[in-house]
N, C-alpha and C positions, 0 to 999 in steps of 0.2 A: 321111748320118750314119755315123760310124765307131764301132767297138766299143771297149771299154775297153782301154787300153794296159797293159803289164806294170808300168811304174812310174807310179803314178797322179799326176795333177797336184795333187790335194788330196783331202780327206776331207769327206763330206757326211752330215749328219743331217737327216732330212726329217720335219717336223711336219705333222700332218693329211695323212699321206702317201697315203691311199686305196690305189688299186691301183698307184701308182707312176709317174704321168706325169712329174712333175718329176724324180724319181730316175732314171728311164730316160734322160731327156734328158741329165742330168749324167753318167751312166755312159757314154753313147755319146760324150761329149766328153772322156773320159779320167779322170773322178773315181771314187773308190772310195766306194760307199754304205755307211756304217757301221751305220745303223739307220733304221727308219721307225716313227713313232708314230701311232696312230689308234685311235679308240674303236670302229670298225666291224670286228669280228673277221672278217667275211666277206671282207675284202680281203686277208687273210693270204696265201693261196695265190698270188694273182697278184703281190703285191708281192715275196714271197720268191723265187719261181721265175723271175722275170724280172730281178731286180736283185742277186742274190747277196748279200742282206743280211737281217738279222733284222727281223721285224715285231713290234712291241711293242704289245699291246692295252692302251692306257692313255689316259685323259682328259688331253689336253694341258694343260688348265687346272689340273691337279693335279700336274704333273711338277715336281720340284725341279730347278733349273738344274744343280746338281752332278751329277745323274744323266746329263744330256745331255752335259756336259763329259767324263764318264768314257767315253763312246763313242768319242771321238777318241783316236788313238794318241799324239799329241804330236809326231809326226815329220814331218807335212805341214801345209800351210796348211788352215785349217778353214772350212767354209761351213755355215751354218744356212739351210735352205730351208723354205718352207711356203706353204700356201694355206688360210687360215682359211675355214670354211664360208661360201659366197657367198650362200646363200639370203636372209639378212637384208637384203642390199643389191640383190637382183635386182629388175628392173622388174616381175616377176610378183608381188612381195611389197610393192609400193609402197603406203604408207599403213598397213601392218600392223607390229606390234611383234614383235620376235624377240630373246630374250635372248642368242642366240649372237653378236651383234655384239661382246659383251665379249671374245670370244676374239681379236679383232683386236688389241685393246689388250694382252691377255695375251701374245700372240706378241711384241710389241715389248718388253715387260718381260723376257720370257725371253731374247730375243736379246741385250739389253744385259747381263743377268746371266751368260749363257753366255760372252760375250766371244769369239765366233768371229771370224776375220779378215774374213769377208764374211757378209752376210745378204741374202737375196732373198725377196720375197713377190709372189705373183700373185693377182689377184682380179678380180671384175667391175668395170667402170668406175663402176657405181652407188655404190661406196664413196665417191667424191669428192662425191656429192650428199647422202649420208645425213646427216640433221640439219644441213643446210646446210654440210656439210664439217667440222663440229665434230669428229667422231670421227676422221677421217683426219688432220686437223691435229694432234690429240693424239698419234696414232700416230707421225707424223713427228717431232714434238717429242721423244718418248721416245727414238726411235732416234737422233736427232741428238745426243744426249748423248755418244754414242760413235762414231757413223758419219757419214761424208759421204754424204748420201742423194740419189739421183736417182729420179724417177718419171715415167712417161709412159703414156698410153693408146695401145695399138697395135692395128692391124688384123692379126690373126694370119696372114692370107693373104699378107702380105709377108715372113713368116718360115718358109716351107715348109709351112704348114698349108693344105690345100685346103678352106678354110672361112672364111666371113666371120664372124669372132668378135672382138669388141673386148674387150681385157683390159687391166687396169692392172698394170704391172710396176714394182716397187720394187727398187732395188739399193742396198745400203749397203756401204761399204768404209772401213776405218780410215785408210788412208794418204792417199787423195785421192778426189775424186768421180769415179765412172765411170758410164757409162750405156749402155743398149742403143742400137744404131745405128738408122737409119731403115728398115732392111730392104732386101730385094732390089729392084732396079730392073727385074728381069725380069718377064714376065707371071706372074700368080699361078697356082699349081697349080689344076687344075680337078677336078670330079667324075670326068671321063673319065680323067684321069691316075691317079686314086686307085683306082677300082673297076672300070674297064671290062673288066679281064682276069679277073674272078672268074667261076666257073661260073654259068650261069643257074639261077634258082630260081623256083618258083611260091609263091604265098602259102601259108604253113603248112608249107613244105618245109624239110628240113635237108640240107645237103651231106654226102655220104658220107665225105669226107676231112676236112673242117674243121667240127667241131661248132659253132663260133661263127658260121659262115655259115649262119644260119637266119633265116627270115622269119616274122613273125607272121601269123596267119590273118586273112582278110577275110570279113566277112558278105556275103551275096549283094548287099545294097544297096551296100555300099562297093566291091564288085567292079565293079558297073556304073558307079559314080562314077569310079573310077580309069581305067576304059576310056574315059571321056569327058574325061579330064584331059590337058592338054598340058604339056610342060616349060615351067616359068616361069609357067604360067597359074594360075587360081584356080577355086573352085567356081562362079564366075560364068559359066564356059564350059559348064556342064552344061545339059541339058534341064531345064525348070522342075520336072518331077516328081521329079527327083533332089535338088533343093536342100532342105537341112534347114530346117524351119519357123523355127528360131531365127535363121537368116540372112536371113529376109524382113522382120524387124523393123528399125526405124530404128537401133537399137543394133547389131544383128547384121550389118547391111550393111557395117559398117566392118571386120569381121574377115575380111580377104582372105588372111591368111597361113596358113590351115589347109587341109587336103585338097588339097595341091598336089604336083606333081612337081618334082624338081630338074631343072636344065638341065645337059646334059653338059659344055658348054664354059664354065661359070662355077664359081667356088668354091661349095661347099655353104652353106646357111644354118647358123646356130649349132646345134650338136648339143646337145640338152637331155636330161634324164633320161628323156624319153618319145619319143626319136628313132626308136624301132622301130614307132611307130604311125602309119598313114597319116593319121588324122584329127587328129593332135596338132600339126601344123605342115606345112612344106613338105618332108615326108619320104618322098614317093612316089619310087620308082625312076624314072629318066628314061624308060625304055621298057618295062620288065617290069611286069606288072600286080600290083604288091605294094609294100609299104613296104620301105625299105632293110633289109638284114639287120644283125645285130649286128656281124658282121665288117666290113661296109661302113661302119657308123657308127664303128667303132674306127679304120679306115683314114682316115676323114675327120677324125678327131682326131689323125692322124699317128702312131698306134701302129704298130709294125712288124708285118708280116704273120704273124710267128711268135709274137706275144705270146700267152702262155697266160693265160686268164682264170679257168678253173676246172678242177678235177681231172677226168680222163677219166671219162665216165659219170655225172658229178654236176652236171648243168646246174641252176643255182639259180633259173631262171625269168627271163623277159624283164624284169620290173620291177626285179629286183636288178641284172642285168647292165647294163640301161639306165641305172640310177642310177650305177653305177661309171663307165661311159663318159662320160655327160653331165657328171658332176662333175669329171672328170679335167682336169688341166692338159695341153694338147696337148704331146706329146713334142718336136716340132720347135721350139716356142717355148722350152721349157726348154733345149733344146740350144743355141739362140742365146744365151740368157742365160749358160749355162755357158761358152760360148766367150769372152764378154766378160770374165768373171772369170778364165778360163784365161790369156788374153792379158795381163791385168794381173799375174798371178802370174809369168808367164815374162818379163815386162818388154817385151813387144811393144807397139808403138803401133798 
């Protein structure tokens, strides 16, 4: 990925920007980030310090389109990007109701009113199944009043992300339909390519140079469990005395995707908001007896190694940073989307 060029390809406003995963991908593809909107004030430092753009703490559902239009200079092609909260459509929330799904529809309405040259949205693939696809169909119908729309569910590991993460990507363009390509035909990036060169850590330790490279603590019991865990394995590999009682029930026997180590030579599993915890998924380090560090999780989300997440000396806690990382759009995926739009702007086929 390359850094921003002097003469930007276009200008971007980012809705539901979080810490700036989409914005950073577009910035590295040569776009200028004009502003990011999000209701989570804690994301301000990371967004502003990595994307050279203003963070505006505002509820996207209440923003007037004219305000967003005013962020563009009028001298370059415009792009509106966003990732409405994915929790309402996540498989973890299946069967539950969540009013935030309305924000997806609101994003489409704002996009049409703002009238940018391009619009793109990323979300979990579960959006397609929510209420039998009724919501997504309405979303596309609204956008299609002004844009030629394409959408596809992609495996992020084919787009430079060392992680098996399936995401829905929507691209809208005024002039003609454009879409994300099918990704690289080269072997996917692996956990080894992403994190193997980081300094070793013990559970509960913090790297002296990089404060984001810190690992959560392990209880004595979980320390024994991870010592008996093998890459790609499950808790079923442990001695019987280490197995949690809940996993011995008929229902619990089916939960094999927790308390696992990653494999060096495979992409990582999907990074969630709890990716820093050994018991929360397959988030054990391939060989060190600990869960992956926050920096490792960020790298597996394809954030650059120098991405700054919080002010020096002001670590906000594992829960907060884990939420930032797990909810972010992988930078490399955003970079690929940005390149598709960039080629369209420049007239390249």
